[in-house]
C-alpha positions as CSV (number, residue, x, y, z in Angstrom):
1,X,155.3,16.3,-86.0
2,X,155.7,19.9,-87.3
3,X,155.2,20.9,-90.9
4,X,158.9,21.0,-91.7
5,X,159.3,17.4,-90.6
6,X,156.2,16.4,-92.6
7,X,157.7,18.1,-95.7
8,X,161.0,16.4,-95.2
9,X,159.3,13.0,-95.0
10,X,157.0,13.8,-98.0
11,X,159.8,14.8,-100.4
12,X,161.7,11.6,-99.7
13,X,158.7,9.6,-101.1
14,X,158.3,11.7,-104.3
15,X,161.7,13.1,-105.3
16,X,163.0,10.0,-107.0
17,X,161.0,10.5,-110.1
18,X,162.3,14.1,-110.5
19,X,166.0,13.4,-110.4
20,X,168.2,12.6,-113.4
21,X,170.2,9.3,-113.3
22,X,173.4,11.2,-112.8
23,X,172.1,13.1,-109.7
24,X,173.2,11.4,-106.5
25,X,172.1,14.0,-104.0
26,X,169.5,16.7,-103.7
27,X,168.8,19.6,-101.5
28,X,165.6,21.5,-100.7
29,X,164.2,24.4,-98.7
30,X,160.7,24.6,-97.2
31,X,158.2,27.4,-96.7
32,X,155.7,26.5,-94.0
33,X,155.0,29.9,-92.5
34,X,157.0,29.0,-89.4
35,X,160.1,30.6,-88.0
36,X,163.4,29.3,-89.3
37,X,166.9,30.0,-87.9
38,X,170.2,30.2,-89.6
39,X,173.5,28.8,-88.3
40,X,174.1,32.1,-86.4
41,X,170.9,31.7,-84.5
42,X,169.1,34.5,-86.3
43,X,165.7,34.3,-87.9
44,X,166.1,33.5,-91.6
45,X,163.8,34.3,-94.5
46,X,163.8,32.4,-97.8
47,X,165.2,33.9,-101.0
48,X,162.9,34.0,-104.1
49,X,162.6,30.8,-106.1
50,X,162.0,30.1,-109.8
51,X,161.3,26.7,-111.3
52,X,158.7,24.2,-112.4
53,X,155.9,22.7,-110.4
54,X,156.6,18.9,-110.5
55,X,154.6,17.4,-107.7
56,X,151.5,18.3,-105.6
57,X,150.4,16.3,-102.6
58,X,147.6,16.7,-100.1
59,X,149.5,19.5,-98.2
60,X,152.6,20.4,-100.2
61,X,153.6,21.7,-103.6
62,X,157.1,20.8,-104.9
63,X,158.9,23.2,-107.2
64,X,162.1,22.0,-109.0
65,X,164.5,24.9,-109.1
66,X,167.6,23.1,-110.4
67,X,168.8,19.6,-111.4
68,X,169.1,18.6,-107.7
69,X,167.4,21.4,-105.9
70,X,163.8,21.9,-104.8
71,X,161.5,24.3,-102.9
72,X,158.6,22.8,-100.9
73,X,155.7,25.2,-100.2
74,X,152.6,24.5,-98.1
75,X,149.9,24.6,-100.8
76,X,147.5,26.7,-98.8
77,X,150.2,29.4,-98.4
78,X,150.4,30.0,-102.2
79,X,148.8,33.2,-103.2
80,X,147.1,31.5,-106.2
81,X,146.6,27.9,-107.3
82,X,149.3,26.4,-109.6
83,X,149.2,23.3,-111.8
84,X,151.7,20.6,-112.5
85,X,154.3,21.7,-115.1
86,X,153.6,25.4,-114.5
87,X,156.8,27.5,-114.4
88,X,156.6,29.9,-111.5
89,X,158.5,32.6,-109.7
90,X,157.8,32.7,-105.9
91,X,158.7,35.3,-103.3
92,X,158.4,34.6,-99.6
93,X,157.7,36.7,-96.5
94,X,160.4,39.0,-95.3
95,X,160.4,42.0,-93.0
96,X,159.7,45.3,-94.6
97,X,159.7,49.0,-93.7
98,X,156.6,51.3,-93.7
99,X,157.6,52.4,-97.2
100,X,157.4,48.8,-98.5
101,X,161.2,48.3,-99.0
102,X,162.9,45.3,-97.5
103,X,164.2,45.9,-94.0
104,X,167.4,44.1,-94.7
105,X,168.5,46.7,-97.2
106,X,168.3,44.6,-100.3
107,X,166.0,47.2,-102.0
108,X,168.1,50.2,-101.1
109,X,170.1,52.0,-103.8
110,X,173.9,51.8,-103.6
111,X,176.0,54.6,-102.3
112,X,179.4,55.1,-104.0
113,X,178.9,51.7,-105.6
114,X,178.3,49.9,-102.3
115,X,175.1,48.5,-100.8
116,X,174.8,47.6,-97.2
117,X,172.6,44.6,-96.3
118,X,171.9,42.7,-93.1
119,X,172.3,39.0,-93.2
120,X,171.0,38.3,-89.7
121,X,169.3,40.3,-87.0
122,X,167.1,42.1,-89.5
123,X,164.6,44.5,-87.8
124,X,161.9,46.9,-89.0
125,X,162.3,50.4,-87.5
126,X,159.7,53.1,-87.2
127,X,160.9,56.1,-89.3
128,X,161.6,58.2,-86.2
129,X,164.7,59.3,-84.4
130,X,165.8,60.9,-81.1
131,X,169.2,61.5,-79.4
132,X,171.0,58.2,-78.8
133,X,168.6,56.1,-80.9
134,X,170.4,53.3,-82.9
135,X,169.1,53.0,-86.5
136,X,171.6,50.6,-88.0
137,X,171.4,50.5,-91.8
138,X,168.5,53.0,-91.6
139,X,170.9,55.8,-90.5
140,X,171.2,57.0,-94.1
141,X,167.5,58.0,-94.0
142,X,167.7,60.0,-90.7
143,X,167.1,63.4,-92.4
144,X,163.6,62.4,-93.4
145,X,162.7,60.8,-90.1
146,X,160.4,62.3,-87.5
147,X,162.0,63.5,-84.2
148,X,160.2,62.2,-81.2
149,X,160.4,64.0,-77.8
150,X,157.9,62.3,-75.5
151,X,159.6,59.6,-73.4
152,X,156.5,57.5,-73.1
153,X,156.1,57.5,-76.9
154,X,159.8,56.6,-77.3
155,X,159.3,53.6,-74.9
156,X,156.2,52.4,-76.9
157,X,158.1,52.6,-80.2
158,X,161.0,50.7,-78.8
159,X,158.8,48.0,-77.3
160,X,156.9,47.6,-80.5
161,X,160.1,47.1,-82.4
162,X,161.4,44.5,-79.9
163,X,158.4,42.4,-78.9
164,X,158.0,39.3,-81.1
165,X,154.9,37.7,-82.5
166,X,154.2,34.6,-84.6
167,X,156.8,32.6,-82.8
168,X,159.5,35.1,-83.5
169,X,158.9,35.4,-87.2
170,X,158.2,39.1,-86.9
171,X,157.7,41.9,-84.3
172,X,154.8,44.0,-83.2
173,X,155.8,46.8,-85.6
174,X,155.5,44.4,-88.5
175,X,151.8,43.7,-87.6
176,X,151.1,47.3,-88.7
177,X,153.4,47.1,-91.8
178,X,152.0,43.8,-92.9
179,X,148.4,45.0,-92.5
180,X,149.2,47.7,-95.1
181,X,149.6,50.7,-92.8
182,X,149.8,54.0,-94.5
183,X,149.8,57.7,-93.4
184,X,151.8,57.0,-90.3
185,X,151.7,60.0,-87.9
186,X,152.6,60.6,-84.3
187,X,151.0,62.4,-81.4
188,X,154.0,63.7,-79.5
189,X,153.1,66.0,-76.6
190,X,155.6,67.3,-74.1
191,X,156.0,65.0,-71.1
192,X,153.9,67.2,-68.8
193,X,150.9,67.0,-71.1
194,X,151.0,63.2,-71.5
195,X,147.8,62.7,-69.4
196,X,145.7,65.3,-71.2
197,X,147.1,64.3,-74.6
198,X,147.9,60.6,-74.7
199,X,151.1,60.1,-76.8
200,X,150.7,57.6,-79.6
201,X,150.6,56.9,-83.3
202,X,148.0,56.7,-86.1
203,X,147.9,54.7,-89.2
204,X,145.3,54.0,-91.9
205,X,144.5,50.3,-92.7
206,X,142.6,48.9,-95.7
207,X,142.5,45.1,-96.0
208,X,140.0,42.3,-96.0
209,X,139.7,42.3,-92.1
210,X,139.7,46.0,-91.3
211,X,139.4,49.3,-93.1
212,X,139.8,52.5,-91.2
213,X,142.0,54.3,-88.7
214,X,144.1,52.7,-85.9
215,X,145.4,54.8,-83.0
216,X,147.8,53.1,-80.6
217,X,148.2,55.3,-77.5
218,X,149.6,55.3,-74.0
219,X,147.3,55.9,-71.0
220,X,149.6,57.6,-68.5
221,X,147.1,57.2,-65.6
222,X,146.7,53.5,-66.0
223,X,150.3,52.9,-67.2
224,X,148.9,50.7,-70.0
225,X,148.3,51.1,-73.7
226,X,145.1,51.3,-75.7
227,X,144.0,50.8,-79.3
228,X,141.3,52.9,-81.0
229,X,139.8,51.4,-84.1
230,X,137.7,53.7,-86.2
231,X,136.0,51.9,-89.1
232,X,135.7,53.7,-92.4
233,X,135.7,57.4,-92.6
234,X,134.0,59.1,-89.6
235,X,132.7,55.8,-88.3
236,X,132.3,54.7,-84.7
237,X,135.4,54.2,-82.6
238,X,135.9,50.9,-80.7
239,X,138.5,51.1,-77.9
240,X,140.6,48.2,-76.7
241,X,141.7,49.2,-73.2
242,X,144.3,47.9,-70.7
243,X,146.8,46.6,-73.2
244,X,150.2,45.7,-71.7
245,X,153.3,46.1,-73.8
246,X,153.8,42.4,-74.3
247,X,150.1,42.0,-75.4
248,X,150.2,44.7,-78.0
249,X,151.1,42.5,-80.9
250,X,148.5,39.9,-80.3
251,X,145.8,42.5,-79.8
252,X,146.7,44.2,-83.1
253,X,146.7,40.8,-84.8
254,X,143.2,40.1,-83.6
255,X,142.0,43.5,-84.7
256,X,143.6,44.1,-88.1
257,X,145.6,41.2,-89.4
258,X,144.1,39.3,-92.4
259,X,147.2,36.9,-92.6
260,X,147.6,37.6,-96.3
261,X,151.2,38.8,-95.7
262,X,152.1,35.2,-94.9
263,X,151.3,33.8,-98.4
264,X,154.0,33.1,-100.9
265,X,153.5,35.5,-103.8
266,X,153.2,33.4,-107.0
267,X,153.8,34.6,-110.6
268,X,153.1,32.0,-113.2
269,X,155.8,32.7,-115.9
270,X,154.6,30.0,-118.2
271,X,151.5,27.9,-118.0
272,X,151.7,24.2,-118.3
273,X,151.2,23.0,-121.9
274,X,147.7,21.9,-122.6
275,X,147.2,18.2,-122.9
276,X,146.1,16.9,-126.3
277,X,142.7,15.5,-126.3
278,X,142.7,11.7,-126.8
279,X,140.9,10.5,-129.9
280,X,137.6,8.7,-129.1
281,X,137.1,5.3,-130.6
282,X,134.5,5.1,-133.3
283,X,131.3,3.3,-132.5
284,X,130.5,0.5,-134.9
């Protein structure tokens, strides 16, 4: 039984005491860190939730968000502990760009009073462009994007944007974004120099699993990719060789992913009221 089914069974055993007498039905959403799909078949991501913590079980925390609506969160996926009756605001994982904004466009400013958002098929794109490249809602940023000429680098970028990891929850490009990648730069030689100067990309990572420089490159001779990990500033470089395009995501996860991105970010807006101390009986 998967976590969603466990959550469904659990709420049925506890929800009765949290419903008013006039509430005949209830609805709920669950955050288990697993991939969910909407009615159109696309991967869906939960909207932020606000409410009161009303129940805590062995594995799940129940947040009441309305008279008949609830959010269930796997307790170990909460960014910090919560207590019964805490009022909380919770935001869940969603795809983001390298600048930290939401990939679906919800953080973008409006243009002429209109904002474009993607309801399904959300993708994170590298901030690069070339002739014929489709950017979708990112087209408005094209003037600030890096132009890529090397065909092997273009292929690598496209593959990292398309290959899924974590059961389809995200793509290889998101492994870099979610690891906190900064200072994204590209090595973009002309095609004829691809052997002497391997095309690739460099990012800086600083999290609880890895701190340093990551270079993802293409080995033209072997027709495979490689990952160079340089810990700290000027430290030794460890190379991961012979990486095929469909292995890139998992290799990066093993090297730099601390899984913190998966946690639901909790803000306690109002702590639970302190319980009054019970008077102790006097000893005679």
